[in-house]
All heavy atoms as TSV, in Angstrom:
chain	resi	resn	atom	element	x	y	z
A	1	MET	N	N	90.744	88.763	45.918
A	1	MET	CA	C	91.809	89.715	46.079
A	1	MET	C	C	91.203	90.932	46.764
A	1	MET	O	O	90.173	91.437	46.355
A	1	MET	CB	C	92.360	90.006	44.679
A	1	MET	CG	C	93.162	91.222	44.537
A	1	MET	SD	S	93.800	91.550	42.875
A	1	MET	CE	C	93.268	90.259	41.851
A	2	ASN	N	N	91.859	91.379	47.804
A	2	ASN	CA	C	91.308	92.512	48.535
A	2	ASN	C	C	92.022	93.821	48.175
A	2	ASN	O	O	93.003	93.835	47.436
A	2	ASN	CB	C	91.352	92.252	50.044
A	2	ASN	CG	C	92.756	92.108	50.569
A	2	ASN	OD1	O	93.693	92.728	50.062
A	2	ASN	ND2	N	92.909	91.306	51.603
A	3	GLU	N	N	91.512	94.889	48.722
A	3	GLU	CA	C	92.019	96.226	48.420
A	3	GLU	C	C	93.493	96.379	48.792
A	3	GLU	O	O	94.269	97.013	48.067
A	3	GLU	CB	C	91.178	97.246	49.170
A	3	GLU	CG	C	91.571	98.674	48.917
A	3	GLU	CD	C	90.686	99.653	49.678
A	3	GLU	OE1	O	89.642	99.256	50.222
A	3	GLU	OE2	O	91.069	100.824	49.727
A	4	ASP	N	N	93.893	95.789	49.911
A	4	ASP	CA	C	95.284	95.900	50.349
A	4	ASP	C	C	96.246	95.251	49.355
A	4	ASP	O	O	97.336	95.762	49.103
A	4	ASP	CB	C	95.474	95.287	51.731
A	4	ASP	CG	C	94.822	96.111	52.823
A	4	ASP	OD1	O	94.669	97.337	52.633
A	4	ASP	OD2	O	94.460	95.528	53.854
A	5	ARG	N	N	95.843	94.121	48.794
A	5	ARG	CA	C	96.711	93.454	47.805
A	5	ARG	C	C	96.827	94.283	46.536
A	5	ARG	O	O	97.882	94.348	45.913
A	5	ARG	CB	C	96.190	92.054	47.513
A	5	ARG	CG	C	96.356	91.162	48.754
A	5	ARG	CD	C	96.086	89.741	48.475
A	5	ARG	NE	N	97.188	89.190	47.698
A	5	ARG	CZ	C	97.200	87.960	47.198
A	5	ARG	NH1	N	96.173	87.178	47.400
A	5	ARG	NH2	N	98.211	87.524	46.504
A	6	LEU	N	N	95.733	94.916	46.131
A	6	LEU	CA	C	95.779	95.793	44.961
A	6	LEU	C	C	96.678	96.997	45.209
A	6	LEU	O	O	97.490	97.374	44.357
A	6	LEU	CB	C	94.380	96.270	44.591
A	6	LEU	CG	C	93.480	95.239	43.923
A	6	LEU	CD1	C	92.071	95.790	43.795
A	6	LEU	CD2	C	94.029	94.853	42.570
A	7	ARG	N	N	96.549	97.587	46.382
A	7	ARG	CA	C	97.406	98.731	46.726
A	7	ARG	C	C	98.874	98.323	46.758
A	7	ARG	O	O	99.755	99.065	46.315
A	7	ARG	CB	C	96.994	99.315	48.077
A	7	ARG	CG	C	95.703	100.081	48.038
A	7	ARG	CD	C	95.389	100.653	49.425
A	7	ARG	NE	N	94.037	101.116	49.521
A	7	ARG	CZ	C	93.623	102.319	49.130
A	7	ARG	NH1	N	94.469	103.159	48.612
A	7	ARG	NH2	N	92.355	102.651	49.251
A	8	SER	N	N	99.153	97.160	47.274
A	8	SER	CA	C	100.524	96.661	47.332
A	8	SER	C	C	101.096	96.460	45.927
A	8	SER	O	O	102.251	96.809	45.653
A	8	SER	CB	C	100.563	95.346	48.106
A	8	SER	OG	O	101.845	94.804	48.095
A	9	ALA	N	N	100.288	95.918	45.026
A	9	ALA	CA	C	100.727	95.722	43.646
A	9	ALA	C	C	101.003	97.054	42.966
A	9	ALA	O	O	101.990	97.213	42.240
A	9	ALA	CB	C	99.684	94.935	42.854
A	10	LEU	N	N	100.153	98.016	43.218
A	10	LEU	CA	C	100.334	99.344	42.645
A	10	LEU	C	C	101.606	99.992	43.185
A	10	LEU	O	O	102.398	100.567	42.429
A	10	LEU	CB	C	99.112	100.215	42.949
A	10	LEU	CG	C	99.057	101.578	42.280
A	10	LEU	CD1	C	99.138	101.439	40.768
A	10	LEU	CD2	C	97.785	102.292	42.675
A	11	ALA	N	N	101.841	99.875	44.480
A	11	ALA	CA	C	103.049	100.446	45.078
A	11	ALA	C	C	104.307	99.741	44.578
A	11	ALA	O	O	105.320	100.384	44.288
A	11	ALA	CB	C	102.966	100.356	46.600
A	12	ALA	N	N	104.248	98.418	44.454
A	12	ALA	CA	C	105.413	97.654	44.006
A	12	ALA	C	C	105.779	97.984	42.561
A	12	ALA	O	O	106.951	97.925	42.186
A	12	ALA	CB	C	105.146	96.156	44.150
A	13	SER	N	N	104.802	98.348	41.760
A	13	SER	CA	C	105.080	98.647	40.352
A	13	SER	C	C	105.676	100.035	40.171
A	13	SER	O	O	106.260	100.323	39.121
A	13	SER	CB	C	103.806	98.527	39.517
A	13	SER	OG	O	102.882	99.539	39.868
A	14	ALA	N	N	105.531	100.895	41.157
A	14	ALA	CA	C	106.116	102.245	41.135
A	14	ALA	C	C	105.777	103.020	39.863
A	14	ALA	O	O	106.611	103.734	39.317
A	14	ALA	CB	C	107.623	102.178	41.346
A	15	GLY	N	N	104.556	102.845	39.369
A	15	GLY	CA	C	104.115	103.596	38.198
A	15	GLY	C	C	104.532	103.013	36.855
A	15	GLY	O	O	104.180	103.554	35.811
A	16	ASP	N	N	105.262	101.909	36.869
A	16	ASP	CA	C	105.697	101.262	35.625
A	16	ASP	C	C	104.582	100.329	35.142
A	16	ASP	O	O	104.246	99.363	35.828
A	16	ASP	CB	C	106.978	100.476	35.879
A	16	ASP	CG	C	107.474	99.726	34.658
A	16	ASP	OD1	O	107.004	100.001	33.538
A	16	ASP	OD2	O	108.339	98.848	34.830
A	17	PRO	N	N	103.991	100.609	33.979
A	17	PRO	CA	C	102.869	99.781	33.500
A	17	PRO	C	C	103.224	98.307	33.331
A	17	PRO	O	O	102.407	97.433	33.644
A	17	PRO	CB	C	102.501	100.408	32.145
A	17	PRO	CG	C	103.063	101.775	32.185
A	17	PRO	CD	C	104.263	101.724	33.081
A	18	GLU	N	N	104.418	98.010	32.863
A	18	GLU	CA	C	104.817	96.608	32.675
A	18	GLU	C	C	104.962	95.911	34.024
A	18	GLU	O	O	104.528	94.768	34.193
A	18	GLU	CB	C	106.123	96.509	31.886
A	18	GLU	CG	C	106.596	95.096	31.655
A	18	GLU	CD	C	105.627	94.220	30.873
A	18	GLU	OE1	O	104.765	94.745	30.150
A	18	GLU	OE2	O	105.733	92.983	31.004
A	19	ALA	N	N	105.543	96.587	34.994
A	19	ALA	CA	C	105.675	96.006	36.331
A	19	ALA	C	C	104.289	95.790	36.948
A	19	ALA	O	O	104.059	94.782	37.622
A	19	ALA	CB	C	106.528	96.908	37.217
A	20	PHE	N	N	103.366	96.717	36.712
A	20	PHE	CA	C	102.002	96.559	37.228
A	20	PHE	C	C	101.320	95.363	36.569
A	20	PHE	O	O	100.627	94.590	37.231
A	20	PHE	CB	C	101.181	97.826	37.017
A	20	PHE	CG	C	99.819	97.767	37.630
A	20	PHE	CD1	C	99.662	97.728	39.005
A	20	PHE	CD2	C	98.692	97.720	36.837
A	20	PHE	CE1	C	98.402	97.661	39.587
A	20	PHE	CE2	C	97.431	97.647	37.403
A	20	PHE	CZ	C	97.286	97.615	38.779
A	21	ARG	N	N	101.540	95.177	35.266
A	21	ARG	CA	C	100.970	94.022	34.571
A	21	ARG	C	C	101.483	92.724	35.188
A	21	ARG	O	O	100.719	91.781	35.418
A	21	ARG	CB	C	101.321	94.074	33.081
A	21	ARG	CG	C	100.626	92.979	32.268
A	21	ARG	CD	C	101.239	92.822	30.895
A	21	ARG	NE	N	102.603	92.347	30.927
A	21	ARG	CZ	C	102.965	91.084	31.209
A	21	ARG	NH1	N	102.066	90.182	31.520
A	21	ARG	NH2	N	104.232	90.738	31.206
A	22	VAL	N	N	102.781	92.680	35.492
A	22	VAL	CA	C	103.367	91.485	36.102
A	22	VAL	C	C	102.774	91.251	37.488
A	22	VAL	O	O	102.432	90.111	37.842
A	22	VAL	CB	C	104.908	91.618	36.167
A	22	VAL	CG1	C	105.526	90.510	37.007
A	22	VAL	CG2	C	105.503	91.625	34.773
A	23	GLU	N	N	102.643	92.309	38.270
A	23	GLU	CA	C	102.051	92.199	39.611
A	23	GLU	C	C	100.617	91.679	39.527
A	23	GLU	O	O	100.204	90.818	40.308
A	23	GLU	CB	C	102.070	93.551	40.324
A	23	GLU	CG	C	103.440	94.029	40.726
A	23	GLU	CD	C	104.028	93.252	41.878
A	23	GLU	OE1	O	103.263	92.742	42.733
A	23	GLU	OE2	O	105.266	93.147	41.931
A	24	MET	N	N	99.844	92.205	38.589
A	24	MET	CA	C	98.452	91.776	38.445
A	24	MET	C	C	98.365	90.326	37.982
A	24	MET	O	O	97.506	89.568	38.441
A	24	MET	CB	C	97.698	92.698	37.486
A	24	MET	CG	C	97.452	94.082	38.042
A	24	MET	SD	S	96.597	94.076	39.628
A	24	MET	CE	C	95.053	93.331	39.181
A	25	ALA	N	N	99.239	89.934	37.075
A	25	ALA	CA	C	99.251	88.545	36.616
A	25	ALA	C	C	99.514	87.610	37.787
A	25	ALA	O	O	98.909	86.541	37.896
A	25	ALA	CB	C	100.294	88.359	35.523
A	26	ASP	N	N	100.413	88.025	38.683
A	26	ASP	CA	C	100.707	87.224	39.861
A	26	ASP	C	C	99.483	87.139	40.769
A	26	ASP	O	O	99.114	86.059	41.243
A	26	ASP	CB	C	101.896	87.827	40.611
A	26	ASP	CG	C	102.315	86.986	41.794
A	26	ASP	OD1	O	102.441	85.756	41.645
A	26	ASP	OD2	O	102.509	87.562	42.881
A	27	LEU	N	N	98.836	88.264	41.018
A	27	LEU	CA	C	97.658	88.277	41.885
A	27	LEU	C	C	96.498	87.469	41.308
A	27	LEU	O	O	95.737	86.846	42.043
A	27	LEU	CB	C	97.191	89.712	42.133
A	27	LEU	CG	C	98.051	90.548	43.066
A	27	LEU	CD1	C	97.516	91.976	43.134
A	27	LEU	CD2	C	98.087	89.946	44.449
A	28	LEU	N	N	96.357	87.486	39.994
A	28	LEU	CA	C	95.251	86.784	39.350
A	28	LEU	C	C	95.517	85.299	39.137
A	28	LEU	O	O	94.645	84.562	38.701
A	28	LEU	CB	C	94.911	87.454	38.009
A	28	LEU	CG	C	94.340	88.857	38.130
A	28	LEU	CD1	C	94.249	89.496	36.750
A	28	LEU	CD2	C	92.982	88.839	38.800
A	29	GLY	N	N	96.743	84.860	39.435
A	29	GLY	CA	C	97.056	83.436	39.313
A	29	GLY	C	C	97.312	82.982	37.896
A	29	GLY	O	O	97.021	81.840	37.545
A	30	THR	N	N	97.876	83.843	37.075
A	30	THR	CA	C	98.128	83.499	35.676
A	30	THR	C	C	99.042	82.279	35.550
A	30	THR	O	O	98.813	81.419	34.696
A	30	THR	CB	C	98.737	84.710	34.939
A	30	THR	OG1	O	97.819	85.797	35.045
A	30	THR	CG2	C	98.987	84.413	33.473
A	31	ALA	N	N	100.039	82.175	36.410
A	31	ALA	CA	C	100.943	81.017	36.352
A	31	ALA	C	C	100.180	79.715	36.603
A	31	ALA	O	O	100.424	78.705	35.934
A	31	ALA	CB	C	102.075	81.183	37.364
A	32	TRP	N	N	99.245	79.747	37.552
A	32	TRP	CA	C	98.429	78.562	37.814
A	32	TRP	C	C	97.565	78.224	36.603
A	32	TRP	O	O	97.424	77.055	36.240
A	32	TRP	CB	C	97.531	78.783	39.035
A	32	TRP	CG	C	98.244	78.626	40.333
A	32	TRP	CD1	C	98.659	79.616	41.164
A	32	TRP	CD2	C	98.643	77.400	40.941
A	32	TRP	NE1	N	99.284	79.084	42.259
A	32	TRP	CE2	C	99.287	77.714	42.144
A	32	TRP	CE3	C	98.508	76.063	40.587
A	32	TRP	CZ2	C	99.800	76.744	42.991
A	32	TRP	CZ3	C	99.025	75.095	41.440
A	32	TRP	CH2	C	99.666	75.437	42.622
A	33	ASP	N	N	96.969	79.218	35.995
A	33	ASP	CA	C	96.142	78.979	34.810
A	33	ASP	C	C	96.939	78.329	33.698
A	33	ASP	O	O	96.458	77.413	33.030
A	33	ASP	CB	C	95.523	80.284	34.299
A	33	ASP	CG	C	94.355	80.752	35.138
A	33	ASP	OD1	O	93.769	79.909	35.856
A	33	ASP	OD2	O	94.036	81.939	35.083
A	34	GLN	N	N	98.163	78.787	33.492
A	34	GLN	CA	C	99.004	78.221	32.435
A	34	GLN	C	C	99.354	76.762	32.737
A	34	GLN	O	O	99.385	75.930	31.834
A	34	GLN	CB	C	100.262	79.056	32.261
A	34	GLN	CG	C	99.991	80.406	31.656
A	34	GLN	CD	C	101.197	81.320	31.662
A	34	GLN	OE1	O	102.214	81.040	32.295
A	34	GLN	NE2	N	101.083	82.433	30.954
A	35	GLU	N	N	99.616	76.454	33.997
A	35	GLU	CA	C	99.925	75.071	34.372
A	35	GLU	C	C	98.722	74.153	34.237
A	35	GLU	O	O	98.854	72.986	33.883
A	35	GLU	CB	C	100.458	75.012	35.809
A	35	GLU	CG	C	101.884	75.443	35.946
A	35	GLU	CD	C	102.854	74.531	35.219
A	35	GLU	OE1	O	102.726	73.284	35.317
A	35	GLU	OE2	O	103.741	75.068	34.536
A	36	LEU	N	N	97.537	74.677	34.535
A	36	LEU	CA	C	96.330	73.850	34.518
A	36	LEU	C	C	95.676	73.744	33.144
A	36	LEU	O	O	94.816	72.891	32.930
A	36	LEU	CB	C	95.314	74.395	35.522
A	36	LEU	CG	C	95.736	74.286	36.982
A	36	LEU	CD1	C	94.750	75.022	37.868
A	36	LEU	CD2	C	95.873	72.831	37.402
A	37	GLU	N	N	96.069	74.574	32.205
A	37	GLU	CA	C	95.448	74.590	30.878
A	37	GLU	C	C	95.438	73.219	30.188
A	37	GLU	O	O	94.419	72.836	29.606
A	37	GLU	CB	C	96.113	75.638	29.988
A	37	GLU	CG	C	95.373	75.888	28.699
A	37	GLU	CD	C	93.937	76.371	28.913
A	37	GLU	OE1	O	93.657	77.050	29.917
A	37	GLU	OE2	O	93.087	76.046	28.067
A	38	PRO	N	N	96.537	72.437	30.235
A	38	PRO	CA	C	96.481	71.115	29.579
A	38	PRO	C	C	95.379	70.212	30.123
A	38	PRO	O	O	94.843	69.378	29.397
A	38	PRO	CB	C	97.852	70.510	29.864
A	38	PRO	CG	C	98.734	71.671	30.136
A	38	PRO	CD	C	97.852	72.712	30.775
A	39	PHE	N	N	95.014	70.369	31.379
A	39	PHE	CA	C	93.973	69.534	31.966
A	39	PHE	C	C	92.580	69.977	31.528
A	39	PHE	O	O	91.638	69.214	31.571
A	39	PHE	CB	C	94.061	69.571	33.498
A	39	PHE	CG	C	95.374	69.039	34.000
A	39	PHE	CD1	C	96.336	69.902	34.487
A	39	PHE	CD2	C	95.658	67.688	33.958
A	39	PHE	CE1	C	97.547	69.432	34.944
A	39	PHE	CE2	C	96.867	67.198	34.410
A	39	PHE	CZ	C	97.810	68.073	34.900
A	40	ARG	N	N	92.444	71.212	31.104
A	40	ARG	CA	C	91.147	71.725	30.668
A	40	ARG	C	C	90.777	71.221	29.275
A	40	ARG	O	O	89.614	71.125	28.943
A	40	ARG	CB	C	91.147	73.250	30.679
A	40	ARG	CG	C	91.237	73.822	32.063
A	40	ARG	CD	C	91.108	75.334	32.036
A	40	ARG	NE	N	91.235	75.866	33.372
A	40	ARG	CZ	C	92.262	76.586	33.804
A	40	ARG	NH1	N	93.241	76.889	32.977
A	40	ARG	NH2	N	92.318	77.002	35.036
A	41	CYS	N	N	91.762	70.969	28.474
A	41	CYS	CA	C	91.477	70.542	27.098
A	41	CYS	C	C	92.059	69.159	26.827
A	41	CYS	O	O	92.552	68.888	25.744
A	41	CYS	CB	C	91.991	71.577	26.103
A	41	CYS	SG	S	93.721	71.996	26.284
A	42	ALA	N	N	92.008	68.280	27.816
A	42	ALA	CA	C	92.527	66.924	27.648
A	42	ALA	C	C	91.634	66.139	26.689
A	42	ALA	O	O	90.442	66.365	26.582
A	42	ALA	CB	C	92.596	66.224	28.999
A	43	GLY	N	N	92.242	65.249	25.980
A	43	GLY	CA	C	91.504	64.410	25.052
A	43	GLY	C	C	92.481	63.599	24.222
A	43	GLY	O	O	93.662	63.500	24.545
A	44	ASP	N	N	92.012	63.024	23.146
A	44	ASP	CA	C	92.878	62.233	22.291
A	44	ASP	C	C	94.041	63.077	21.790
A	44	ASP	O	O	93.859	64.187	21.304
A	44	ASP	CB	C	92.099	61.687	21.096
A	44	ASP	CG	C	91.095	60.619	21.505
A	44	ASP	OD1	O	91.289	60.032	22.584
A	44	ASP	OD2	O	90.138	60.389	20.763
A	45	GLY	N	N	95.236	62.547	21.934
A	45	GLY	CA	C	96.420	63.232	21.449
A	45	GLY	C	C	97.008	64.242	22.419
A	45	GLY	O	O	98.051	64.809	22.168
A	46	ALA	N	N	96.329	64.492	23.537
A	46	ALA	CA	C	96.847	65.451	24.513
A	46	ALA	C	C	97.975	64.804	25.312
A	46	ALA	O	O	97.984	63.593	25.529
A	46	ALA	CB	C	95.736	65.898	25.459
A	47	THR	N	N	98.934	65.611	25.712
A	47	THR	CA	C	100.026	65.076	26.527
A	47	THR	C	C	99.486	64.722	27.905
A	47	THR	O	O	98.509	65.293	28.382
A	47	THR	CB	C	101.161	66.107	26.676
A	47	THR	OG1	O	100.632	67.281	27.271
A	47	THR	CG2	C	101.767	66.454	25.339
A	48	VAL	N	N	100.146	63.765	28.531
A	48	VAL	CA	C	99.711	63.285	29.833
A	48	VAL	C	C	100.701	63.743	30.883
A	48	VAL	O	O	101.909	63.674	30.697
A	48	VAL	CB	C	99.651	61.731	29.849
A	48	VAL	CG1	C	99.328	61.220	31.246
A	48	VAL	CG2	C	98.651	61.239	28.838
A	49	ARG	N	N	100.175	64.269	31.979
A	49	ARG	CA	C	101.017	64.624	33.128
A	49	ARG	C	C	100.534	63.808	34.318
A	49	ARG	O	O	99.355	63.830	34.657
A	49	ARG	CB	C	100.894	66.112	33.468
A	49	ARG	CG	C	101.553	66.989	32.491
A	49	ARG	CD	C	101.606	68.377	33.033
A	49	ARG	NE	N	102.082	69.286	32.010
A	49	ARG	CZ	C	102.198	70.584	32.181
A	49	ARG	NH1	N	101.865	71.132	33.320
A	49	ARG	NH2	N	102.645	71.340	31.221
A	50	TRP	N	N	101.464	63.117	34.933
A	50	TRP	CA	C	101.126	62.330	36.105
A	50	TRP	C	C	101.238	63.218	37.332
A	50	TRP	O	O	102.213	63.909	37.534
A	50	TRP	CB	C	102.067	61.130	36.231
A	50	TRP	CG	C	101.870	60.165	35.113
A	50	TRP	CD1	C	102.618	60.043	33.983
A	50	TRP	CD2	C	100.824	59.211	35.004
A	50	TRP	NE1	N	102.115	59.065	33.185
A	50	TRP	CE2	C	101.012	58.534	33.779
A	50	TRP	CE3	C	99.761	58.851	35.816
A	50	TRP	CZ2	C	100.162	57.518	33.362
A	50	TRP	CZ3	C	98.923	57.835	35.388
A	50	TRP	CH2	C	99.126	57.190	34.182
A	51	LEU	N	N	100.204	63.187	38.143
A	51	LEU	CA	C	100.200	63.937	39.387
A	51	LEU	C	C	100.578	62.989	40.514
A	51	LEU	O	O	100.087	61.879	40.594
A	51	LEU	CB	C	98.827	64.537	39.659
A	51	LEU	CG	C	98.298	65.487	38.581
A	51	LEU	CD1	C	96.898	65.949	38.944
A	51	LEU	CD2	C	99.223	66.673	38.424
A	52	HIS	N	N	101.462	63.450	41.377
A	52	HIS	CA	C	101.916	62.620	42.489
A	52	HIS	C	C	101.421	63.220	43.794
A	52	HIS	O	O	101.383	64.443	43.953
A	52	HIS	CB	C	103.440	62.537	42.499
A	52	HIS	CG	C	103.992	61.968	41.237
A	52	HIS	ND1	N	104.024	60.624	40.981
A	52	HIS	CD2	C	104.504	62.556	40.129
A	52	HIS	CE1	C	104.546	60.397	39.800
A	52	HIS	NE2	N	104.844	61.561	39.246
A	53	ARG	N	N	101.062	62.360	44.684
A	53	ARG	CA	C	100.575	62.810	45.980
A	53	ARG	C	C	101.734	63.376	46.796
A	53	ARG	O	O	102.798	62.787	46.870
A	53	ARG	CB	C	99.942	61.653	46.728
A	53	ARG	CG	C	99.368	62.054	48.035
A	53	ARG	CD	C	98.692	60.885	48.694
A	53	ARG	NE	N	98.192	61.315	49.987
A	53	ARG	CZ	C	97.569	60.510	50.796
A	53	ARG	NH1	N	97.348	59.274	50.456
A	53	ARG	NH2	N	97.144	60.962	51.949
A	54	VAL	N	N	101.507	64.516	47.384
A	54	VAL	CA	C	102.510	65.128	48.224
A	54	VAL	C	C	101.980	65.154	49.648
A	54	VAL	O	O	100.866	65.587	49.887
A	54	VAL	CB	C	102.813	66.584	47.757
A	54	VAL	CG1	C	103.823	67.222	48.672
A	54	VAL	CG2	C	103.285	66.571	46.316
A	55	SER	N	N	102.782	64.687	50.564
A	55	SER	CA	C	102.308	64.660	51.959
A	55	SER	C	C	103.119	65.569	52.831
A	55	SER	O	O	104.072	66.127	52.497
A	55	SER	CB	C	102.334	63.257	52.509
A	55	SER	OG	O	103.559	62.618	52.272
């Protein structure tokens, strides 16, 4: 993440701490982390997600 993206997040939040938290979560890829978490702790009893090839 570069300086321009940080400045953009700060400007988009307009001084609202909650909006800034949301902007930072987006920049840090929190949504991706949440989606990938089941694959990090896979094992017996874990739910299975089938991945399909996209072309």
